[in-house]
Structure formats: structure tokens, C-alpha cells
C-alpha positions in Angstrom: 100.0 81.4 120.9 98.6 79.7 117.8 94.9 79.5 117.4 93.0 76.8 115.5 92.9 78.2 111.9 89.3 77.0 111.5 88.1 79.2 114.4 90.1 82.4 113.9 88.2 85.7 114.2 88.9 88.2 111.4 91.1 90.2 113.8 93.1 87.1 114.7 93.5 86.2 111.0 94.6 89.7 110.1 97.1 89.8 112.9 98.6 86.6 111.6 98.4 87.8 107.9 102.0 89.1 107.6 103.4 85.9 108.9 101.1 83.8 106.7 102.1 85.8 103.6 105.8 85.5 104.6 105.7 81.7 104.5 105.3 81.8 100.7 102.5 79.3 100.9 99.2 79.8 99.0 97.3 81.8 101.6 94.0 81.3 99.6 94.0 77.8 101.0 93.8 79.0 104.6 90.7 77.7 106.4 89.6 81.2 107.5 89.3 82.4 103.9 87.1 79.5 103.0 84.2 81.1 105.0 85.1 84.8 105.3 84.2 87.0 102.4 85.7 90.1 104.1 89.1 88.6 104.7 89.1 87.0 101.3 88.4 90.4 99.7 91.2 91.9 101.8 93.7 89.2 100.6 92.6 89.8 97.0 93.2 93.5 97.4 96.6 92.9 98.8 97.5 90.6 95.9 96.3 93.3 93.5 98.4 96.0 95.2 101.5 93.8 95.3 101.2 93.0 91.6 100.8 96.7 90.7 103.8 97.5 92.9 105.9 95.0 91.0 104.9 96.7 87.7 106.0 100.1 89.1 109.4 98.8 90.1 110.4 95.9 88.0 113.3 93.8 89.2 116.1 93.5 86.7 119.3 91.5 87.1 122.3 93.7 86.5 124.6 92.6 83.7 127.5 90.3 84.8 130.1 92.8 83.8 128.7 95.6 86.0 131.0 95.1 88.9 134.0 95.0 86.6 132.9 98.3 85.0 132.4 99.9 88.5 135.9 98.7 89.6 137.5 100.0 86.4 135.8 103.4 86.8 137.0 103.7 90.4 140.5 102.7 89.4 140.4 105.2 86.6 139.7 107.9 89.2 142.7 106.7 91.3 140.5 106.0 94.4 141.1 102.3 94.6 144.5 100.8 95.3 145.6 98.1 92.9 145.5 94.8 94.8 148.6 93.5 92.9 
């Protein structure tokens, strides 16, 4: 059951928070945050934590030739049948 976002309690807002974040929309525009310092501080803390986590585990694209190197290494060990 969806509640009017303008009249959500903090508990209702926080229950919906994972879904709201999952939409990818700017959660700071949510009506509840316009009038609730506590929930706005919570969201700010979550943003800070998420940014710090990204710094701890940066995402890097593997090089294009990685799978070819893996396949060659496995073939070199004789554990992969030659598809030909």
C-alpha cells in the first residue's frame, strides 16, 4: 500500500527507503525529506557511506583479452577440450 509521500511518518519513509534508493532517482527530491531533518541526515549518512565503500572497492573493467588469456591458460593445462 502506497502512502501519500507528503504525509509519510519517518518510520514509513525509512521502510520505503531501500525501494526509493533502488529506483535510481534523486531521493533528495522526495517530499518527506523537504521537512524532516532526521531522515535527511540519515540519507546524507547513507550517501557518505556508499561513497566511502566505492573508494574501498573500486570497480575496474577487466581488459578485453582477459577471457582469451584464461582460455589459453586452461588449454595449456589440458583441462579444456579443443572445440575444433
